[in-house]
C-alpha positions in Angstrom: 63.2 9.0 132.0 65.0 5.9 131.0 68.6 4.9 130.0 67.7 5.4 126.3 69.6 8.1 124.5 66.8 9.6 122.5 63.6 11.3 123.8 60.9 13.0 121.8 58.3 15.2 123.3 55.5 16.0 120.9 53.0 18.5 122.2 49.9 18.6 120.1 48.0 21.8 120.6 49.4 25.4 120.9 48.7 28.5 118.9 49.2 31.9 117.3 46.6 34.6 117.8 43.7 32.9 119.4 44.7 29.9 117.2 46.4 26.6 117.2 49.9 25.2 117.2 52.2 22.6 118.8 55.6 22.1 120.3 58.2 19.5 119.2 61.2 18.9 121.4 63.9 16.3 120.5 66.7 15.1 122.8 69.7 13.0 121.9 72.5 11.9 124.2 71.4 14.3 126.9 71.4 17.3 124.7 68.3 19.2 123.4 68.8 18.8 119.6 65.7 20.3 118.2 62.9 22.7 119.3 60.1 23.6 117.0 57.2 25.9 117.8 54.8 24.5 115.2 52.1 26.8 114.1 49.7 24.8 112.0 46.6 27.0 111.9 45.5 27.8 108.4 46.5 31.2 107.1 43.8 33.9 107.5 44.9 36.1 104.5 44.0 39.4 106.1 46.6 41.2 104.1 45.1 39.8 100.9 41.6 40.6 102.0 42.6 44.3 102.5 43.7 44.7 98.9 41.0 46.5 96.9 39.3 47.9 100.0 38.8 51.6 100.6 41.3 53.5 102.8 38.7 54.0 105.5 38.3 50.2 106.1 41.5 48.8 107.5 40.9 50.0 111.1 37.6 48.1 111.4 38.7 45.1 109.4 42.0 44.5 111.1 40.5 44.8 114.6 38.9 41.4 113.8 42.3 39.8 113.7 42.3 39.6 117.5 39.5 39.8 120.0 41.9 40.4 122.9 43.8 43.4 121.4 41.6 44.9 118.7 42.6 48.4 119.7 46.2 47.7 118.8 45.2 46.7 115.3 42.9 49.7 114.9 45.5 52.2 116.2 48.3 50.8 114.0 46.0 50.8 111.0 44.9 54.4 111.7 48.5 55.6 112.0 49.6 53.9 108.8 46.7 55.1 106.7 46.9 58.6 108.1 50.6 58.6 107.4 49.8 57.7 103.8 47.3 60.5 103.6 49.6 63.1 105.2 47.5 63.5 108.4 48.7 63.8 112.0 46.2 63.4 114.8 47.4 65.3 117.9 46.1 67.2 120.9 43.1 65.9 122.8 42.1 63.4 120.0 45.5 61.8 120.3 45.1 61.6 124.1 41.7 60.0 123.8 43.3 57.4 121.5 45.9 56.9 124.2 43.2 56.5 126.8 41.5 53.9 124.7 44.8 52.0 124.3 45.4 52.2 128.1 42.0 50.4 128.6 43.1 47.6 126.3 46.5 47.2 128.1 44.6 47.0 131.5 42.1 44.4 130.4 44.5 42.3 128.3 47.4 42.2 130.8 45.0 41.5 133.7 43.4 38.7 131.8 46.8 37.2 131.3 48.1 37.7 134.8 45.1 36.3 136.7 43.4 33.8 134.4 46.3 32.5 132.3 49.7 32.8 134.0 49.3 33.0 137.7 47.9 29.5 138.1 51.2 28.2 136.9 53.1 29.9 139.7 50.6 28.8 142.2 50.7 25.2 141.1 47.0 25.3 140.2 45.5 23.7 137.1 43.5 26.7 136.0 41.7 29.9 137.1 38.7 27.9 138.3 40.9 26.3 140.9 42.2 29.8 141.8 38.5 30.9 142.3 38.0 28.0 144.7 41.1 28.5 146.7 41.0 32.3 146.9 37.8 33.8 145.5 38.6 37.4 146.7 41.9 37.3 144.8 40.2 36.4 141.5 37.5 38.9 142.2 40.2 41.6 142.4 41.5 40.5 139.0 38.1 40.5 137.4 37.4 43.9 138.8 40.6 45.3 137.4 39.9 43.7 134.0 36.4 45.2 134.1 37.9 48.7 134.6 39.9 48.3 131.4 36.8 47.0 129.6 34.8 50.0 130.7 37.4 52.4 129.2 37.4 50.5 125.9 33.6 50.5 125.8 33.3 54.2 126.7 35.8 55.3 124.0 35.3 52.5 121.5 31.6 51.9 121.7 31.9 48.4 122.9 34.4 46.3 124.8 35.3 43.9 122.0 36.0 45.0 118.5 35.3 48.7 119.1 33.2 50.5 116.5 33.7 54.1 117.5 37.2 54.5 116.1 37.7 56.1 112.7 40.5 57.7 110.7 41.2 61.1 112.1 39.7 60.3 115.5 36.3 59.0 116.6 32.7 59.0 115.4 31.6 60.3 118.8 33.4 62.0 121.7 32.8 60.9 125.3 30.5 63.0 127.5 32.0 64.5 130.7 29.7 62.3 132.8 31.1 59.2 131.1 34.7 60.2 131.9 33.7 61.1 135.5 32.4 57.6 135.9 35.7 56.2 134.5 37.6 58.4 137.0 35.6 56.8 139.8 36.3 53.3 138.5 40.0 54.0 138.1 40.4 55.0 141.7 39.6 51.5 142.8 41.6 50.1 139.8 44.7 52.0 141.1 44.5 50.2 144.4 43.9 46.9 142.7 46.8 47.4 140.3 49.2 48.2 143.2 48.0 45.1 145.1 48.5 43.0 141.9 52.0 44.2 141.5 52.9 43.3 145.1 51.2 39.9 144.7 53.0 38.7 141.6 56.3 40.0 143.0 56.1 37.2 145.5 56.0 34.4 143.0 58.8 31.9 142.6 60.6 32.6 139.3 62.6 29.9 137.6 66.0 31.1 136.5 66.3 32.0 132.8 68.1 34.8 131.0 67.1 36.4 127.7 70.0 37.1 125.4 68.1 38.1 122.3 68.0 41.4 120.4 65.2 43.5 121.9 62.8 45.6 119.9 60.2 48.1 121.2 58.9 51.6 120.5 60.5 54.3 122.7 59.5 57.9 123.4 61.9 60.7 124.7 59.5 61.8 127.4 57.3 58.9 128.3 56.5 55.2 128.0 55.6 54.2 124.5 52.2 52.6 123.8 50.4 54.3 120.9 53.4 55.9 119.1 57.1 56.0 119.2 60.4 55.2 117.5 61.3 51.5 116.9 64.4 50.9 119.0 66.5 47.8 119.1 69.2 46.8 121.6 71.9 46.8 120.5 70.6 47.6 117.0 69.6 51.3 117.8 66.7 53.4 116.6 65.3 53.7 113.1 62.2 55.3 111.5 59.0 53.3 111.3 59.1 53.5 107.5 62.4 51.4 107.7 60.8 48.6 109.6 60.7 46.1 106.7 64.3 46.8 105.9 65.4 46.0 109.4 62.8 43.3 110.4 62.7 40.6 107.8 60.1 37.9 107.7 60.8 34.4 106.4 59.0 31.0 106.2 60.1 28.0 108.2 59.1 24.4 107.2 57.4 23.6 110.5 55.1 26.6 110.8 52.3 28.3 108.8 53.3 31.6 110.5 56.2 33.6 109.4 59.3 34.0 111.6 61.1 37.3 111.8 64.7 38.6 112.5 66.0 42.0 113.4 69.1 42.7 111.3 69.4 39.0 110.7 69.2 37.9 114.3 66.3 36.6 116.4 64.7 39.3 118.5 62.2 39.7 121.3 59.4 42.2 121.5 56.9 42.8 124.3 57.0 43.6 128.0 60.7 42.7 128.6 61.8 44.7 125.6 59.6 47.7 126.6 60.9 47.6 130.1 64.6 47.3 129.3 64.4 50.0 126.6 62.0 52.5 128.1 61.4 52.1 131.8 63.1 55.4 132.5 60.1 57.0 130.8 57.7 55.8 133.5 56.5 58.2 136.2 58.7 58.1 139.3 55.9 56.7 141.5 55.5 53.7 139.2 59.2 53.1 139.0 59.4 53.2 142.8 56.6 50.7 143.3 58.2 48.5 140.6 61.5 48.7 142.4 59.7 47.5 145.6 58.5 44.6 143.5 62.0 43.7 142.6 62.2 45.3 139.1 65.3 47.3 138.4 66.2 49.2 135.2 66.6 45.8 133.5 64.7 42.6 133.6 66.1 39.7 131.6 64.1 36.7 133.0 61.1 35.9 130.9 59.4 34.4 133.9 59.4 37.8 135.5 57.5 39.2 132.6 54.4 38.8 134.7 55.8 41.4 137.1 56.5 43.8 134.2 52.9 43.3 133.0 51.6 44.2 136.4 53.8 47.3 136.4 52.4 48.2 133.0 48.9 47.8 134.3 49.7 50.2 137.1 51.2 52.6 134.6 48.1 52.4 132.3 45.8 53.1 135.2 47.8 56.2 136.2 48.1 57.3 132.6 44.3 57.0 132.1 43.7 59.0 135.3 46.1 61.7 134.0 44.4 62.0 130.6 40.9 62.1 132.1 41.9 64.7 134.7 43.2 67.1 132.0 40.6 66.4 129.3 39.2 69.3 127.3 36.7 68.4 124.5 38.3 68.9 121.0 36.3 71.0 118.5 35.3 67.9 116.5 35.4 64.2 117.0 37.8 63.7 114.1 40.0 65.6 111.7 39.4 65.1 107.9 41.5 62.4 106.2 41.3 62.6 102.5 42.8 59.9 100.1 45.9 60.4 98.1 48.4 58.0 96.5 51.3 56.9 98.7 52.6 54.5 101.3 52.0 54.8 105.0 53.6 53.2 108.0 52.4 52.8 111.5 53.5 51.0 114.7 52.1 50.7 118.2 52.8 48.6 121.2 50.2 45.8 121.5 50.2 44.2 125.0 52.3 41.4 123.5 54.8 43.7 121.6 55.4 45.9 118.7 52.7 45.7 115.9 53.6 47.1 112.5 51.2 48.0 109.6 51.9 49.3 106.1 49.4 50.4 103.4 50.0 51.4 99.8 47.2 53.5 98.4 46.3 54.7 94.9 45.0 58.2 94.2 41.4 57.1 95.0 42.4 55.7 98.3 42.1 52.0 97.3 44.5 49.7 99.2 47.0 48.2 96.7 49.1 46.4 99.3 49.0 45.7 103.0 51.7 44.4 105.3 51.0 43.4 108.9 53.7 42.1 111.3 52.3 41.0 114.6 54.4 40.6 117.8 53.7 36.9 118.2 55.3 36.1 114.8 58.3 38.2 115.7 58.7 36.3 119.0 58.6 32.7 117.7 62.3 32.3 117.1 63.1 33.7 120.6 60.5 31.4 122.2 62.2 28.4 120.6 65.6 29.5 121.7 64.4 30.2 125.3 62.7 26.8 125.5 66.0 25.1 124.4 67.9 26.9 127.2 65.1 26.3 129.7 64.6 22.6 129.0 68.3 21.6 128.9 69.0 21.6 132.6 65.6 20.1 133.4 65.8 16.9 131.3 65.7 14.9 134.6 62.0 15.8 135.0 59.4 13.3 134.1 57.2 13.9 131.1 54.3 15.4 133.0 56.3 17.9 134.9 58.4 18.8 131.9 55.3 19.5 130.0 53.9 21.7 132.7 57.2 23.7 132.8 57.1 24.1 129.0 53.5 25.4 129.2 54.5 27.9 131.8 57.6 29.0 129.8 55.5 29.6 126.7 52.9 31.5 128.6 55.7 34.0 129.6 55.2 35.5 126.1 51.3 35.4 126.2 51.1 34.4 122.6 47.3 34.8 122.9 44.4 33.5 124.9 43.6 30.2 123.2 47.2 29.1 123.1 48.1 30.4 126.6 45.1 28.9 128.4 45.5 25.1 128.2 47.3 24.0 125.1 49.7 21.1 125.6 48.9 17.5 124.9 52.0 15.5 125.4 53.1 12.4 123.5 56.5 10.8 124.4 58.3 8.6 121.9 61.5 7.0 123.4 63.8 5.0 121.2 
């Protein structure tokens, strides 16, 4: 720092979904004047690419949007197209989809916790340093992530970009021997998940309070993941089909990604929103262990989102165990889904937050329009606001330390792997 009244921090590499972006932070007379999360990755045009495709194609095509959470895109696409075609998938097929989704939550959250975010709290430069300082700790994380990968591979056909998902269900049902193997894997995963929750609870969490609108799916008798009702705080609940009337996207000059508002106000989706709106739906044993880790019914500090993610991993492991224990093979791997003209709406909870899809089909089942609203885009305005609040009392820090703190703060939201791993290159222009 100097006596000069202006300070510009220009951070040259951030990102969207496995993409690229930057952070611009301007200070004048001791006040944070401007914060811009600059997404500069070229648009990928998935919504335009889907137009003219057959109704059976969105689940496979949209899974390529993200290599870390392809199941979220598949499940949201399936729900939306099936809604347009008047089909509801329930019973054991719905539970198998939920099991597949649990696998993605386990592997994605664990990747974030151990490889991307924990090094910040441990004052380590990266996961390689963690491997050198405590190899057993990192081995536990990799073992837990592998358990999630095995679920996705068993149900989805492969661990990345699953190929076994189809409208109405699956191409192939899992054999009992495969589920028995997963049950064995999950017994160790349960121990690893409990230990992970206790471990991250001991981190030092910088003070910061979220004051945004929250948005997440909720269910009356459980914790929402693959289905539910969009619920805002304090906006209330609304049908999935009303999503585009309540959540409005808009372009900002500094980003190629759209920003979004809930009823005209910035909102936050993801672990903190899910926890604050739906934690009462968790099993009592998970709530009790979360309470021991310092999580009450509300969590308003984004830095403690790593603890919420660990609690969600524990829940996903226990939910996967429950589904496998009660599994009875359905009569067929899928129910018929025939095309018809209409619009369909679907939403699920990706690890990073609520993911919405809409498809308009003609009578032959050809996609006329597609709308996809990912959680990272919804969170951008909230991230900017939180960075402003976080940086203001820390302007006394030198550039290197302030950059490190900004990296850690952005990783609270796990925008995605390429942007959360090592993204900030700092240039300071003082005038």
